[in-house]
C-alpha positions in Angstrom: -12.2 16.6 33.4 -11.0 17.9 36.7 -9.6 21.0 35.1 -13.0 21.7 33.5 -14.8 21.1 36.8 -12.6 23.5 38.6 -12.8 26.1 35.8 -9.1 26.0 34.9 -10.0 25.3 31.3 -13.2 25.8 29.3 -15.4 23.0 28.0 -15.3 22.5 24.2 -19.0 21.5 24.3 -21.7 20.9 26.8 -22.1 22.5 30.2 -21.0 21.8 33.8 -23.4 22.7 36.5 -22.6 22.8 40.2 -25.5 23.3 42.5 -27.6 24.1 39.5 -25.3 26.9 38.2 -23.5 26.7 34.9 -19.8 27.3 36.0 -18.9 29.0 32.7 -20.7 32.4 33.4 -20.8 31.9 37.2 -17.3 30.6 38.1 -17.0 32.8 41.2 -20.3 31.6 42.6 -19.7 28.0 41.6 -16.3 27.9 43.4 -18.0 28.7 46.7 -19.6 25.2 46.6 -16.4 23.1 46.2 -12.9 22.5 47.5 -10.1 21.1 45.4 -7.1 18.9 46.2 -4.7 18.9 43.3 -2.4 15.9 42.6 0.7 18.0 43.4 0.4 20.6 46.2 2.2 23.9 45.8 2.8 25.3 49.3 5.0 28.0 50.9 7.9 25.9 52.3 8.8 28.4 55.0 5.4 28.3 56.6 4.5 25.8 59.3 1.5 23.5 58.9 -0.6 25.7 61.3 0.5 28.9 59.4 -0.3 27.3 56.1 -3.9 26.4 57.2 -4.3 29.8 58.8 -3.3 31.5 55.5 -5.9 29.6 53.5 -8.5 30.0 56.3 -8.0 33.8 56.2 -8.4 34.0 52.5 -11.8 32.3 52.8 -12.8 33.9 56.1 -13.0 30.4 57.7 -13.2 30.2 61.6 -9.9 29.4 63.2 -11.4 26.4 65.1 -11.7 24.6 61.7 -7.9 24.6 61.4 -7.3 22.5 64.5 -10.2 20.1 63.5 -8.7 19.3 60.1 -5.2 19.0 61.5 -6.6 16.3 63.8 -8.4 14.6 61.0 -5.2 14.2 58.9 -3.0 13.4 61.8 -0.8 16.4 61.7 -1.6 18.0 65.1 1.8 17.0 66.5 3.5 18.5 63.4 1.6 21.8 63.3 4.7 23.8 64.1 6.9 22.1 61.6 7.7 23.8 58.3 5.8 22.2 55.4 9.0 22.5 53.3 10.4 19.7 55.6 7.4 17.5 55.1 7.5 14.1 53.3 5.4 13.6 50.2 2.8 11.8 52.3 2.6 14.6 54.9 2.4 17.2 52.1 -0.6 15.3 50.7 -2.2 15.2 54.1 -1.8 19.0 54.6 -3.3 19.4 51.1 -6.3 17.3 52.2 -6.6 19.4 55.3 -6.7 22.6 53.2 -9.5 21.0 51.1 -11.5 20.1 54.2 -11.2 23.6 55.8 -14.3 25.2 54.3 -16.5 22.1 54.8 -17.7 22.5 51.2 -20.6 20.4 50.0 -18.5 19.2 47.1 -14.9 17.9 47.2 -12.9 17.4 44.0 -9.8 15.3 44.7 -7.1 14.4 42.2 -5.3 11.2 43.2 -6.1 11.7 46.9 -4.0 8.8 48.2 -0.9 9.5 46.1 2.2 9.3 48.1 0.5 8.0 51.3 1.7 5.0 53.2 -0.9 2.1 53.6 -2.1 3.3 57.0 -2.9 6.9 55.8 -4.4 5.6 52.5 -6.9 3.7 54.6 -7.5 6.6 56.9 -8.2 8.9 53.9 -10.6 6.4 52.5 -12.4 6.2 55.8 -12.6 10.0 56.0 -14.0 10.1 52.5 -16.6 7.5 53.3 -17.7 9.4 56.5 -17.9 12.7 54.6 -20.0 11.1 51.9 -22.3 9.5 54.5 -22.7 13.0 56.1 -23.9 14.4 52.7 -20.7 15.6 51.0 -20.5 14.9 47.3 -17.0 13.7 46.3 -15.5 13.5 42.8 -12.1 12.0 42.7 -9.7 10.8 40.1 -7.5 7.7 40.7 -5.5 5.1 38.8 -5.9 2.7 41.8 -8.9 0.8 40.5 -9.4 -1.2 43.7 -9.7 2.1 45.5 -12.3 3.4 43.1 -14.3 0.1 43.4 -14.2 0.4 47.2 -15.3 4.1 47.3 -17.3 5.1 44.3 -21.1 5.1 43.8 -20.6 5.9 40.1 -17.6 5.5 37.9 -16.5 7.2 34.6 -13.7 5.5 32.7 -11.9 8.0 30.5 -9.6 7.1 27.6 -7.9 9.7 25.3 -10.1 12.5 26.9 -13.3 10.6 26.2 -15.7 9.0 28.7 -15.9 5.4 27.4 -18.0 3.9 30.3 -20.2 5.5 32.9 -22.3 3.9 35.6 -22.4 2.3 39.0 -20.1 -0.7 39.7 -22.9 -3.2 39.4 -24.1 -1.6 36.1 -20.6 -1.8 34.7 -20.2 -5.4 35.8 -23.5 -6.3 34.1 -22.4 -4.7 30.8 -19.1 -6.7 30.9 -18.8 -9.7 28.6 -18.3 -12.0 31.6 -18.9 -11.2 35.3 -17.6 -14.3 37.1 -14.6 -16.5 36.8 -14.8 -20.0 38.2 -11.5 -21.7 38.8 -11.6 -25.5 39.0 -8.8 -28.1 39.5 -8.8 -31.9 39.5 -6.8 -34.6 41.2 -6.1 -36.3 37.9 -5.9 -35.0 34.3 -9.2 -34.8 32.5 -10.3 -34.9 28.9 -10.0 -31.3 28.0 -11.9 -31.5 24.8 -14.9 -33.1 26.5 -14.6 -30.6 29.3 -14.8 -27.6 26.9 -17.7 -29.2 24.9 -19.7 -29.7 28.1 -19.5 -26.1 29.3 -19.5 -24.2 26.0 -18.1 -21.1 27.9 -14.7 -19.3 27.5 -12.2 -21.5 29.3 -8.6 -20.8 30.1 -6.3 -23.7 30.9 -3.4 -23.0 33.3 -1.1 -25.5 34.9 -3.6 -28.1 36.0 -6.6 -25.9 36.5 -9.3 -24.4 34.4 -10.9 -20.9 34.5 -14.5 -20.7 33.2 -15.9 -17.3 32.4 -19.6 -16.8 32.6 -22.4 -14.3 33.5 -23.9 -14.1 37.0 -27.1 -15.9 36.1 -25.1 -18.8 34.6 -22.9 -19.3 37.7 -25.1 -21.8 39.5 -25.5 -24.0 36.4 -21.7 -24.1 35.9 -21.1 -25.0 39.6 -23.8 -27.8 39.3 -22.1 -29.2 36.3 -18.7 -29.1 38.0 -20.1 -31.1 40.9 -20.8 -34.0 38.6 -17.0 -34.6 38.4 -16.0 -37.0 41.2 -12.4 -36.1 40.8 -12.9 -32.4 41.5 -10.1 -31.0 43.8 -11.0 -27.4 44.3 -13.4 -24.7 43.1 -12.7 -21.0 43.5 -15.1 -18.2 42.5 -13.8 -14.8 41.5 -16.1 -11.9 40.8 -15.0 -9.6 38.0 -13.3 -6.5 39.3 -13.2 -2.9 38.0 -9.7 -3.6 36.7 -11.0 -6.5 34.6 -13.7 -4.2 33.2 -11.2 -1.5 32.5 -8.9 -3.9 30.6 -11.8 -5.3 28.6 -13.0 -1.8 27.6 -9.5 -0.5 26.7 -8.6 -3.7 24.8 -11.8 -3.4 22.8 -11.0 0.2 22.0 -7.5 -0.7 20.9 -8.8 -3.4 18.6 -11.3 -1.0 17.1 -8.7 1.6 16.4 -6.2 -0.8 14.8 -9.0 -2.2 12.6 -9.7 1.3 11.1 
């Protein structure tokens, strides 16, 4: 998908429009509207961080003041005279992000933007992405870290074998899921499991002294009310379904469908 968005490969069908322009016949014009951070950066190792940014700024006729701004954003101001060939993977990723930020494009396309970053800089990157989005920048990013996607994305596309198998906002994807809430209950003393299952009539997992009831959002209160009728209840824990749960549900369903063919 990212290769098609950036014009590296052609679409087999359909069209991609950036700022209303079909990128197939207008690739040069379309590329003026976006910046791209690849998963793996290819840089000139003998150049310093400052020289690297200046090289890309010169190519795009970008004011020199932007160079210092983006170095500050990615925390490399103190390393601007260090050769990028001596950078760690995380620092290389940060200089790549700085290059993508240089032109202040209205669209950012980021491939695994937090790859190789330590926890501190992963959080900083996410904060920068949120701020850019709040200021009007559209961001399309690919990530295998689903908690990161859930934290950042307005809309999500789940892709399997080159096909979009789910598309929508996080709340929309949660509503489409089989079950949205997991309620974990434990008791001081063993209970009659058969009677318990008959009472709730929901999917229930039994694990080492506690039970996990899966239900939809609008069924949550009735489940909790029924659990309160047990005098021996020890603890109740409510867990909202995550994007990872949704992903596993969708991919499991696809696998079953394929093996049934």
